[in-house]
VEXLUM-625699 format. One line per field, with one value per residue (C-alpha): residue in three letters; x, y, z. Coordinates in steps of 0.05 Angstrom, whole numbers. Each point is the difference from the previous one (the first is absolute). Layout:
// VEXLUM-625699
r c(ALA  ...)
c1 c(X  ...)
c2 c(Y  ...)
c3 c(Z  ...)
END
This chain:
// VEXLUM-625699
r c(UNK  UNK  UNK  UNK  UNK  UNK  UNK  UNK  UNK  UNK  UNK  UNK  UNK  UNK  UNK  UNK  UNK  UNK  UNK  UNK  UNK  UNK  UNK  UNK  UNK  UNK  UNK  UNK  UNK  UNK  UNK  UNK  UNK  UNK  UNK  UNK  UNK  UNK  UNK  UNK  UNK  UNK  UNK  UNK  UNK  UNK  UNK  UNK  UNK  UNK  UNK  UNK  UNK  UNK  UNK  UNK  UNK  UNK  UNK  UNK  UNK  UNK  UNK  UNK  UNK  UNK  UNK  UNK  UNK  UNK  UNK  UNK  UNK  UNK  UNK  UNK  UNK  UNK  UNK  UNK  UNK  UNK  UNK  UNK  UNK  UNK  UNK  UNK  UNK  UNK  UNK  UNK  UNK  UNK  UNK  UNK  UNK  UNK  UNK  UNK  UNK  UNK  UNK  UNK  UNK  UNK  UNK  UNK  UNK  UNK  UNK  UNK  UNK  UNK  UNK  UNK  UNK  UNK  UNK  UNK  UNK  UNK  UNK  UNK  UNK  UNK  UNK  UNK  UNK  UNK  UNK  UNK  UNK  UNK  UNK  UNK  UNK  UNK  UNK  UNK  UNK  UNK  UNK  UNK  UNK  UNK  UNK  UNK  UNK  UNK  UNK  UNK  UNK  UNK  UNK  UNK  UNK  UNK  UNK  UNK  UNK  UNK  UNK  UNK  UNK  UNK  UNK  UNK  UNK  UNK  UNK  UNK  UNK  UNK  UNK  UNK  UNK  UNK  UNK  UNK  UNK  UNK  UNK  UNK  UNK  UNK  UNK  UNK  UNK  UNK  UNK  UNK  UNK  UNK  UNK  UNK  UNK  UNK  UNK  UNK  UNK  UNK  UNK  UNK  UNK  UNK  UNK  UNK  UNK  UNK  UNK  UNK  UNK  UNK  UNK  UNK  UNK  UNK  UNK  UNK  UNK  UNK  UNK  UNK  UNK  UNK  UNK  UNK  UNK  UNK  UNK  UNK  UNK  UNK  UNK  UNK  UNK  UNK  UNK  UNK  UNK  UNK  UNK  UNK  UNK  UNK  UNK  UNK  UNK  UNK  UNK  UNK  UNK  UNK  UNK  UNK  UNK  UNK  UNK  UNK  UNK  UNK  UNK  UNK  UNK  UNK  UNK  UNK  UNK  UNK  UNK  UNK  UNK  UNK  UNK  UNK  UNK  UNK  UNK  UNK  UNK  UNK  UNK  UNK  UNK  UNK  UNK  UNK  UNK  UNK  UNK  UNK  UNK  UNK  UNK  UNK  UNK  UNK  UNK  UNK  UNK  UNK  UNK  UNK  UNK  UNK  UNK  UNK  UNK  UNK  UNK  UNK  UNK  UNK  UNK  UNK  UNK  UNK  UNK  UNK  UNK  UNK  UNK  UNK  UNK  UNK  UNK  UNK  UNK  UNK  UNK  UNK  UNK  UNK  UNK  UNK  UNK  UNK  UNK  UNK  UNK  UNK  UNK  UNK  UNK  UNK  UNK  UNK  UNK  UNK  UNK  UNK  UNK  UNK  UNK  UNK  UNK  UNK  UNK  UNK  UNK  UNK  UNK  UNK  UNK  UNK  UNK  UNK  UNK  UNK  UNK  UNK  UNK  UNK  UNK  UNK  UNK  UNK  UNK  UNK  UNK  UNK  UNK  UNK  UNK  UNK  UNK  UNK  UNK  UNK  UNK  UNK  UNK  UNK  UNK  UNK  UNK  UNK  UNK  UNK  UNK  UNK  UNK  UNK  UNK  UNK  UNK  UNK  UNK  UNK  UNK  UNK  UNK  UNK  UNK  UNK  UNK  UNK  UNK  UNK  UNK  UNK  UNK  UNK  UNK  UNK  UNK  UNK  UNK  UNK  UNK  UNK  UNK  UNK  UNK  UNK  UNK  UNK  UNK  UNK  UNK  UNK  UNK  UNK  UNK  UNK  UNK  UNK  UNK  UNK  UNK  UNK  UNK  UNK  UNK  UNK  UNK  UNK  UNK  UNK  UNK  UNK  UNK  UNK  UNK  UNK  UNK  UNK  UNK  UNK  UNK  UNK  UNK  UNK  UNK  UNK  UNK  UNK  UNK  UNK  UNK  UNK  UNK  UNK  UNK  UNK  UNK  UNK  UNK  UNK  UNK  UNK  UNK  UNK  UNK  UNK  UNK  UNK  UNK  UNK  UNK  UNK  UNK  UNK  UNK  UNK  UNK  UNK  UNK  UNK  UNK  UNK  UNK  UNK  UNK  UNK  UNK  UNK  UNK  UNK  UNK  UNK  UNK  UNK  UNK  UNK  UNK  UNK  UNK  UNK  UNK  UNK  UNK  UNK  UNK  UNK  UNK  UNK  UNK  UNK  UNK  UNK  UNK  UNK  UNK  UNK  UNK  UNK  UNK  UNK  UNK  UNK  UNK  UNK  UNK  UNK  UNK  UNK  UNK  UNK  UNK  UNK  UNK  UNK  UNK  UNK  UNK  UNK  UNK  UNK  UNK  UNK  UNK  UNK  UNK  UNK  UNK  UNK  UNK  UNK  UNK  UNK  UNK  UNK  UNK  UNK  UNK  UNK  UNK  UNK  UNK  UNK  UNK  UNK  UNK  UNK  UNK  UNK  UNK  UNK  UNK  UNK  UNK  UNK  UNK  UNK  UNK  UNK  UNK  UNK  UNK  UNK  UNK  UNK  UNK  UNK  UNK  UNK  UNK  UNK  UNK  UNK  UNK  UNK  UNK  UNK  UNK  UNK  UNK  UNK  UNK  UNK  UNK  UNK  UNK  UNK  UNK  UNK  UNK  UNK  UNK  UNK  UNK  UNK  UNK)
c1 c(2502  -64  -41  -64  -53  35  -23  -74  14  -10  22  -55  15  32  -26  -18  40  63  -16  0  63  41  42  -4  73  -34  -61  56  43  -62  -24  67  43  8  24  49  48  1  13  54  39  -19  41  58  14  -10  57  45  -15  24  58  14  13  72  5  -9  -58  -41  11  -26  -58  -19  10  -37  -54  6  -14  -56  -39  28  -19  -79  11  58  -42  -62  35  25  -61  -37  58  -1  -75  -25  61  6  42  -43  9  29  56  24  3  36  53  8  11  51  38  2  32  43  29  6  -65  -20  -46  -24  -29  -25  -36  -30  -31  -23  -42  -26  -26  -32  -26  -33  -25  -35  -33  -21  -38  -33  -16  -31  -49  -22  -22  -35  -70  7  27  -54  -50  33  -8  -77  1  -23  42  -59  -75  -57  -30  -67  6  -34  -45  67  47  66  54  45  58  -31  33  -54  -55  -49  -49  -67  28  -36  42  -24  29  -11  -3  68  32  28  -44  50  -33  -44  -69  -78  -39  -37  -23  11  2  52  44  66  49  34  46  60  -19  -42  23  -73  6  -76  -28  -39  -63  -3  -52  -23  9  58  67  60  77  61  44  -59  -16  -65  -18  -66  -46  18  -1  3  27  5  60  3  69  65  77  21  -69  -22  -14  70  43  -13  -1  78  18  -22  42  58  8  -23  54  51  -26  44  -20  28  35  36  22  30  47  10  34  35  30  29  38  17  48  43  4  14  63  23  -1  41  49  10  5  60  23  8  8  38  -36  -32  -45  -31  -22  -21  -48  -30  -12  -37  -43  -25  -32  -76  -31  -51  -17  -18  -39  -34  -65  -8  3  -54  -35  -8  -24  -54  -28  7  -31  -59  -11  -2  -61  -39  27  30  55  11  70  46  1  -69  26  29  -63  -44  46  -17  -77  -46  -70  -36  -65  -51  -44  -56  -40  40  51  -28  -70  -9  -28  -61  -66  -13  -61  10  -61  -78  -60  -64  -65  -55  39  6  53  64  18  -63  10  69  -38  -43  52  36  -62  -6  73  17  8  24  69  2  53  -43  -35  61  14  -65  6  67  -14  -61  39  59  -70  -23  -68  -12  -53  -48  -13  -40  -53  16  38  -4  62  -21  65  28  -61  5  -29  -70  -8  -59  -7  -57  -48  42  36  63  23  83  22  6  -57  -16  -19  -46  -30  -14  -35  -44  26  3  67  -11  38  47  22  11  45  45  10  19  47  32  13  30  48  24  -44  -59  -58  -42  -71  -37  -72  -51  -72  0  25  75  28  77  58  73  65  45  74  67  27  70  50  8  86  -18  5  62  41  -15  31  61  23  -14  43  53  -2  -46  -31  -63  -44  -55  -61  -19  -69  -48  -52  -57  37  -49  1  80  2  -52  39  73  -25  50  51  48  3  30  -45  -53  -6  -68  -21  53  11  68  31  -31  46  64  -12  3  52  42  -25  29  65  8  -27  70  -27  40  -71  -12  -54  -38  -56  -17  43  -58  -45  47  61  14  0  40  59  -4  17  72  -20  -56  -36  -42  -37  -22  35  9  -17  -13  55  -25  9  73  22  -36  29  75  -28  -54  -27  -24  -62  -54  30  9  54  47  -5  41  36  37  11  30  54  13  20  36  37  29  10  42  42  20  25  38  33  17  25  43  29  18  29  43  22  22  43  29  29  25  31  38  33  15  -52  -24  34  -18  -33  -48  -6  -41  -34  -27  -24  -37  -35  -25  -33  -34  -23  -33  -28  -26  -31  -35  -17  -51  -46  -13  -48  -18  -82  -27  -54  58  23  -66  -28)
c2 c(1905  40  23  3  7  63  31  -12  34  73  53  34  4  72  63  63  48  -42  1  72  10  -39  39  -4  -27  -56  -15  -2  -46  -49  -4  -9  -37  -65  28  50  -60  -24  69  14  -54  9  58  -26  -57  55  31  -59  -24  71  7  -70  -56  6  70  -2  44  -34  -68  25  25  -72  -22  44  -14  -75  8  49  -39  -67  13  -8  -74  -13  18  -33  -68  -2  17  -52  -61  22  0  -58  -36  -20  32  42  35  65  -36  -20  73  11  -50  37  66  -24  -45  63  38  -50  -1  83  -8  59  36  -61  -24  65  -9  -69  21  70  -37  -46  58  34  -66  -10  71  -11  -65  40  52  -42  -51  73  -10  -65  17  59  -37  -4  77  21  -42  40  58  -9  4  58  48  30  10  51  -31  35  5  38  28  25  -22  -10  -23  -59  -52  -57  -39  43  -18  -64  -42  29  70  45  13  51  -11  56  -8  -16  -15  -75  -41  -11  -64  -49  17  3  57  31  64  24  -39  5  -32  -42  -23  -61  -20  15  -59  -43  22  11  74  9  42  -34  38  -2  20  -5  -71  -18  -20  51  -17  35  11  15  69  34  39  28  19  18  -66  -14  -60  -43  -29  -78  -22  39  -8  -70  -22  35  -35  46  -21  -69  -2  33  -49  -61  26  5  -61  -34  40  -31  -69  -47  -41  -78  28  52  -46  -45  56  23  -72  9  62  -25  -54  45  45  -51  -36  70  5  -66  12  68  -35  -47  56  27  -67  -19  68  40  56  36  54  -59  -34  67  -1  -57  20  68  -41  -57  40  -31  70  -8  -65  21  49  -33  -24  54  60  -35  -23  76  22  -51  1  80  6  -49  43  64  -28  -36  -63  -22  -66  -20  -29  -11  -73  -4  21  -55  -48  41  -20  -69  8  -46  6  66  -3  59  7  29  44  70  -16  -17  23  73  -43  38  -10  54  4  -38  3  42  -37  39  -49  10  60  39  57  -29  57  3  -71  18  73  -45  -51  59  31  -66  -13  70  -9  -73  -24  -66  -12  -13  67  34  -23  23  68  15  -22  51  52  -7  7  68  -56  37  -50  37  1  -62  10  -67  -61  -68  -44  -82  -41  -45  31  71  60  34  73  52  70  39  -59  -48  -64  -7  -74  -13  -68  -79  -44  -20  61  8  -67  16  73  -46  38  -48  -2  19  -41  58  -3  -69  4  53  -39  -60  41  29  -53  -35  60  -1  57  7  25  52  11  72  -1  58  -6  -75  -11  -13  63  -19  -40  21  -54  16  -30  3  13  -18  50  20  -8  -76  -27  42  -18  -73  8  36  -51  -66  46  0  -74  -16  -66  -5  53  -14  30  -17  15  -2  18  -63  -28  17  74  -6  -25  55  59  -26  -29  16  23  -43  -44  -77  -24  39  -28  17  -11  3  28  34  -73  -23  41  -3  -85  18  40  -61  -49  37  15  -81  -13  41  70  61  45  74  18  66  22  61  -32  -4  -59  -32  11  -75  -20  61  -13  -79  18  4  73  38  67  51  34  74  2  67  10  -74  -22  -74  -4  28  -47  -58  4  -2  63  45  45  67  14  -51  3  -64  16  3  -67  -18  59  -23  -70  31  46  -49  -42  49  20  -70  -4  66  -34  -62  48  40  -59  -24  61  13  -76  16  68  -33  -63  42  49  -52  -35  62  20  -62  -4  75  21  56  46  12  69  -30  -53  48  33  -72  -10  59  -9  -67  34  59  -54  -35  53  32  -71  4  69  -17  -29  64  29  -72  -15  -65  26  40  -76  -23  54)
c3 c(1977  -11  46  -43  57  19  -54  26  63  1  61  28  67  0  27  -38  41  -2  -81  11  34  -57  -42  -74  -1  45  -44  -60  34  19  -70  -36  44  -36  -59  42  13  -78  -20  41  -18  -79  13  39  -58  -57  31  17  -64  -33  43  -3  53  -9  34  74  -3  -48  39  66  -42  -30  71  38  -55  12  74  -7  -52  38  73  -9  -35  49  66  -31  -16  67  46  -46  6  78  10  -49  13  -80  -59  -44  -67  15  45  -78  -14  65  -14  -68  24  49  -57  -48  59  14  -60  -11  -51  43  -63  -29  70  15  -74  14  70  -30  -51  56  33  -63  -15  63  3  -59  16  52  -28  -53  62  35  -59  16  73  -29  20  70  -3  -36  46  58  -20  -10  72  32  56  20  11  9  65  30  69  53  -58  -32  -58  15  -40  37  -10  -32  70  37  -34  42  -23  11  -21  -50  -62  -53  -68  -52  -75  -31  70  16  51  55  35  -1  11  -9  -28  47  -37  -77  -64  -46  -60  24  -37  28  -59  38  36  -44  -70  -15  -44  5  65  52  25  70  47  75  33  -50  13  -14  -1  12  -55  -49  -35  19  -70  12  67  71  36  84  11  65  10  13  -21  10  2  -17  -5  -57  -67  -30  49  -2  -74  11  52  -45  -67  49  27  -70  -29  47  2  -45  -47  -10  -63  40  56  -62  -12  61  10  -63  22  70  -31  -68  41  26  -69  -25  41  -11  -76  13  30  -52  -47  35  12  -67  -35  52  -23  57  -37  -33  70  14  -62  15  73  -36  -53  56  41  -10  12  -54  22  76  -29  -53  42  52  -51  -43  59  28  -69  -13  69  0  -75  29  63  -36  -43  57  0  66  -8  66  -8  -48  9  -30  -65  -24  21  -48  -52  12  4  -39  20  26  48  7  53  -32  47  17  -61  -54  13  31  72  -4  -34  -51  -53  -66  -35  5  -38  -2  1  -57  -36  78  2  29  31  37  30  20  37  36  22  22  37  35  16  21  74  -6  20  -46  -47  -57  22  -2  -69  -23  33  -29  -73  8  17  -58  -42  37  15  70  50  31  74  16  61  25  -10  29  -6  -13  14  -53  -53  -3  13  1  -3  -14  -30  -15  18  -47  22  -21  -1  -15  14  -26  -25  67  24  -58  7  72  -21  -47  -59  -60  -46  -68  -53  -16  82  -4  -65  29  65  -33  -49  54  37  -50  -10  73  24  59  -35  45  -31  19  7  3  31  -10  -68  -19  -47  -6  22  14  -1  54  -1  18  -67  -30  -7  -75  10  19  -65  -16  57  -10  -73  26  48  -54  -39  58  -2  59  -22  42  21  48  41  63  39  47  -44  -18  -76  -41  15  -4  -60  -27  30  -27  -74  -59  56  -22  60  -6  67  40  73  29  76  41  66  25  26  -70  -39  47  -16  -76  4  38  -49  -63  32  14  -73  -8  -26  18  30  8  36  -16  47  39  69  43  3  -44  40  13  -67  -18  51  -22  -76  -34  -5  40  -46  41  -45  33  66  0  79  15  49  -6  -70  -5  46  -31  -67  -38  -44  26  -62  36  -51  -32  -70  -32  -42  58  3  -75  21  65  -29  -60  37  49  -59  -36  63  4  -76  20  49  -34  -54  47  27  -62  -29  67  -8  -75  13  52  -32  -65  47  36  -63  -22  64  10  -73  12  -48  40  55  80  -32  -57  42  43  -57  -14  71  9  -80  33  59  -42  -48  53  39  -60  -23  67  -9  -66  53  34  -59  -27  -16  -25  -44  -38  -22  -21  -41)
END
């Protein structure tokens, strides 16, 4: 009966000139047209009631109100019956209205259909709130952009922006398209897409996304994606499709509603045949409409998926919600998921009381012009502590060993123990102990030498994210029995990195194909498996899992395609939030179905025995629908952490 998807569609194809020509009356009618018919019918019904239906004027006013209120319902029932070739719930109300008019109960018939229309209007208003997520996402899409063409700034319609254009974004302005910063530095608010509250620092070479807000700095951005190819457009389309897709539980409700209508027609006929009371049969038809049952699932799915999208969690289909409720095992890929995926300095040590800041400065000086990931880790660590490297006079990279440099006649050596052996520089006991300790901790030990003497060591490793321990605890609280980690790393390194995190098992030295095989093995053992990865090298495993969850999917089309749930940011807490929200959505659906069936059952019993009339039956019917929609609306503001803190 209710087209929930229509609440997610916003008309945008009107011209500003057309809008300008509209009169104030036109805009008033456009805004309040859904309320005009019910308001007019209420006035007619009140006048008819005051005059009494015994008078000809009162009778005609009641009939007029019945026709006005009943027309939309009759039209919808006829169209739906012809188009779908099956009886829907509105057929019951249509027959009830016709029967009321046939026996002269014009006022009762008018009130019944008025109540049905008011109830549906209230449902639509409430349902509209559940579609707010898509509307808020659509509002993020810019309508214009400031483009630099032929040396001049021009504000053009967003559809006129092309790949390769240079877009200028000033502080406080919305970034209109996806692109790469060519000039300028700024701080970007990505919370509308990722749900992250902190500002993200951006500089030349960094990628930015349409719909995010530039809070500081003037940026010149080279456009890389426009139109439907932008990240925000793909997210909107993904959410729309997800909200429209029916989970298995909704298909069961649809089948129930399809045979329920003929059954209720039969019941109303039996009530009339046994009692001879037309109004009692009419009441049965009024309360029998399974509106609450029909809208129970779609409203919950739209609200739940919309809530998730607003906070950076893209659940790609309503069908996946029920699968999440049955999960028993959660598998994490290590690199880029549990860890940052980039090496960072974890320890610095000076030997024989050599100052640590000097160890770092000499190492940074040697690595200053290197592009090696370990060199970048050292340089970033020094930058954060305001330890500035000197400019080396010369450098020489030795593949697989390290780097040698000279500054003011002093030789600097940064590398592994093989490099020092080749240079005939003996390792003191402190250096040997340092390498042994770092290896046991799963880190790479880098030695720093100056003038044929080992002066210190730097440990570099891919570190575990701080949220890992809490995230694992949260998923266990949600009923996940087994939590595993898969990695291609050496087993000792993997165990050192993940020690104490709370994993049931750590499986190491796996290639992408091995991860896929391991997921298959878990499934053959009867486990319902969710796989969490970055969606790139572990895409096959994500697809094979019962539920694939891709982390950090912002701007990564492969991750969004491979996963059932795409988490826009790298925030691990979103994994437990997505699982909790999915389970809450299914729980709300089951509650709403139970509520609707219970209310229908009680109302049918009362109607069949003459306990209520058609007007009160219409009230009960609408109460059921509003309760169900209100129950679904609880998902709009649902947050998992409120439940566990």
